[in-house]
C-alpha positions as CSV (number, residue, x, y, z in Angstrom):
1,M,-44.1,21.1,84.7
2,T,-46.9,23.2,83.2
3,I,-48.3,22.6,79.7
4,E,-46.6,25.8,78.5
5,E,-43.2,24.6,79.9
6,I,-43.6,21.3,78.1
7,R,-44.5,23.1,74.8
8,D,-41.3,25.1,75.2
9,I,-39.1,22.0,75.1
10,P,-37.4,21.8,71.7
11,I,-38.2,18.4,70.2
12,A,-34.5,18.0,69.0
13,V,-33.3,18.5,72.6
14,F,-36.0,16.1,73.9
15,L,-35.0,13.5,71.4
16,A,-31.3,14.0,72.4
17,R,-32.2,13.6,76.0
18,M,-33.4,10.1,75.1
19,G,-30.3,9.3,73.1
20,Y,-31.6,10.0,69.6
21,E,-29.4,12.1,67.2
22,P,-30.2,13.1,63.7
23,A,-28.9,10.9,60.8
24,R,-28.5,14.1,58.8
25,R,-29.3,17.8,58.9
26,R,-30.4,20.1,56.0
27,G,-31.0,23.7,57.2
28,D,-33.9,23.7,59.5
29,E,-34.7,20.0,58.8
30,Y,-33.3,17.2,60.9
31,W,-33.8,13.7,59.7
32,Y,-33.8,10.8,62.2
33,L,-34.4,7.1,62.1
34,A,-37.9,6.9,63.5
35,P,-37.3,6.8,67.3
36,Y,-40.4,4.7,68.2
37,R,-40.2,2.0,65.4
38,E,-37.6,0.1,63.5
39,E,-36.3,1.4,60.2
40,R,-33.1,1.5,58.1
41,T,-33.6,4.8,56.2
42,A,-34.2,8.0,58.1
43,S,-37.8,9.0,57.3
44,F,-38.6,11.0,60.5
45,Q,-38.3,14.7,59.7
46,L,-38.1,17.4,62.3
47,N,-38.4,21.1,61.4
48,V,-36.4,22.7,64.2
49,R,-37.6,26.3,63.4
50,K,-41.3,25.3,63.6
51,D,-40.6,22.6,66.2
52,I,-42.9,20.1,64.4
53,W,-42.2,16.6,63.2
54,H,-43.4,14.3,60.4
55,D,-42.9,10.6,60.0
56,F,-43.0,9.9,56.2
57,G,-43.0,6.1,57.0
58,T,-46.4,6.3,58.9
59,G,-47.8,9.7,57.8
60,Q,-48.0,10.8,61.4
61,G,-46.7,14.1,62.7
62,G,-47.3,17.0,65.1
63,D,-45.8,18.6,68.2
64,I,-44.0,17.2,71.3
65,F,-47.3,15.8,72.7
66,T,-48.1,13.8,69.6
67,L,-44.5,12.5,69.5
68,A,-44.9,11.4,73.1
69,G,-48.1,9.6,72.1
70,E,-46.2,7.6,69.5
71,F,-43.6,6.5,72.1
72,I,-46.2,5.4,74.6
73,G,-48.9,4.3,72.1
74,S,-51.5,6.5,73.6
75,G,-53.6,9.5,72.6
76,D,-54.3,10.4,76.2
77,F,-53.0,13.9,76.7
78,K,-52.2,13.5,80.5
79,A,-50.2,10.3,79.8
80,Q,-48.3,12.1,77.1
81,A,-47.5,15.0,79.4
82,R,-46.5,12.6,82.2
83,F,-44.1,10.8,79.7
84,I,-42.5,14.1,78.6
85,T,-42.1,15.2,82.2
86,E,-40.4,11.9,83.2
87,I,-38.0,12.1,80.3
88,W,-37.3,15.8,80.7
89,G,-36.4,15.8,84.3
90,G,-39.3,14.5,86.4
91,L,-37.3,11.5,87.4
92,A,-38.2,10.7,91.0
93,P,-35.3,10.9,93.4
94,E,-34.7,7.6,95.1
95,H,-31.3,7.5,96.7
96,K,-28.6,9.8,97.9
97,T,-26.0,7.3,99.0
98,V,-22.6,5.8,98.4
99,F,-21.9,2.7,96.3
100,R,-19.0,0.6,95.4
101,S,-17.3,0.7,92.0
102,G,-15.0,-1.7,90.4
103,E,-14.5,-3.9,87.3
104,N,-13.8,-7.0,89.3
105,D,-14.2,-8.5,92.8
106,R,-10.7,-7.8,94.0
107,E,-10.9,-5.9,97.2
108,D,-8.1,-3.4,96.2
109,S,-10.1,-2.5,93.1
110,H,-13.1,-1.5,95.2
111,R,-13.2,2.1,96.4
112,Q,-16.0,4.2,97.9
113,E,-17.3,6.7,95.5
114,S,-19.8,9.4,96.5
115,F,-22.7,9.4,94.1
116,T,-25.0,12.3,94.4
117,K,-28.3,13.4,92.8
118,V,-29.1,9.8,92.1
119,Q,-32.5,9.5,90.3
120,S,-34.4,6.6,88.7
121,G,-37.1,6.5,86.1
122,P,-38.4,4.6,83.2
123,L,-35.8,3.1,80.8
124,H,-36.1,5.0,77.5
125,N,-32.6,6.1,76.6
126,R,-31.8,4.7,73.1
127,V,-28.1,4.5,73.9
128,L,-28.8,2.2,76.9
129,L,-31.4,0.2,75.0
130,R,-28.8,-0.3,72.1
131,Y,-26.2,-1.4,74.7
132,L,-28.7,-4.0,76.1
133,A,-29.5,-5.2,72.5
134,E,-25.8,-5.7,71.9
135,R,-25.7,-7.9,75.0
136,G,-28.6,-9.9,73.7
137,I,-31.3,-8.4,76.0
138,S,-34.4,-7.0,74.2
139,G,-36.2,-3.9,75.2
140,D,-39.3,-5.9,75.9
141,V,-37.4,-7.7,78.6
142,A,-35.4,-4.8,79.9
143,M,-38.0,-2.0,80.1
144,P,-40.2,-3.7,82.7
145,N,-37.3,-5.0,84.7
146,C,-34.8,-2.2,84.7
147,K,-34.7,1.5,85.4
148,E,-32.7,4.4,83.9
149,I,-30.4,5.7,86.6
150,R,-29.0,9.2,86.4
151,Y,-26.3,10.3,88.8
152,T,-23.6,12.8,89.5
153,L,-20.0,11.6,90.1
154,H,-17.1,13.9,90.6
155,G,-19.3,16.8,89.4
156,K,-20.3,15.2,86.1
157,R,-23.8,13.8,85.2
158,Y,-24.0,10.2,83.9
159,F,-26.7,7.7,83.1
160,A,-26.8,3.9,83.3
161,I,-29.1,0.9,83.4
162,G,-30.2,-0.1,86.9
163,F,-31.4,-3.5,87.9
164,R,-33.1,-3.3,91.3
165,N,-32.2,-5.8,94.1
166,V,-34.5,-7.1,96.8
167,S,-33.2,-4.6,99.4
168,G,-33.8,-1.5,97.2
169,G,-30.3,-1.0,95.8
170,Y,-29.3,-1.4,92.2
171,E,-26.7,-3.1,90.0
172,V,-25.7,-0.3,87.6
173,R,-24.3,-0.8,84.2
174,N,-23.5,1.1,81.0
175,R,-20.9,0.5,78.3
176,F,-18.1,2.1,80.3
177,F,-19.0,1.5,83.9
178,K,-20.4,-1.0,86.4
179,A,-21.1,-0.6,90.0
180,S,-23.5,-1.4,92.8
181,L,-25.8,1.1,94.5
182,S,-26.1,0.1,98.1
183,P,-27.6,-1.8,99.8
184,K,-26.1,-4.7,97.9
185,D,-28.2,-7.8,97.7
186,I,-29.5,-10.4,95.3
187,S,-31.7,-9.4,92.3
188,L,-34.7,-11.4,91.3
189,M,-36.8,-11.3,88.2
190,D,-40.5,-12.4,88.4
191,N,-41.1,-14.8,85.5
192,G,-44.7,-15.5,86.5
193,S,-44.1,-19.0,88.0
194,D,-45.0,-20.0,91.5
195,T,-41.6,-21.5,92.3
């Protein structure tokens, strides 16, 4: 994406892409819970006509690039542009394959599903992070160990959490769906120990 294309991305749509929706709307002003920090009262204001934001909780504000900087904790313009591109659609294609779907291990419940346009990228979607938190898994643990998987199934686009296995496949989960992206294998998590 060019810098101009990034600047043309409406911040409200960018936030929605990551799973953030306004807590309330008043004319051109959308109010959110700050998407990059914890809070209980919506203090993050977005003027959709001017496409600028202001966080009354921190005093910060600006355009889509400064918002990206808040998410990644960096003032580096290239890092901000890379983050926006990854979220907006720069997810790197990894697989175009078939994987099994089913809620349990009974053979009759497994069926081959054709998943197309499978992409993986950094896990940033607030809906997925909230789902993990409800399951007792913090973002600090999930983000370095899981990916955000986007895929098409029966002509519709979906997203889920992907936990990579040792053969390059994924265990894929969201609130409504669980499956395995082949090749199926064991998944390991490096905890820093030598054993």
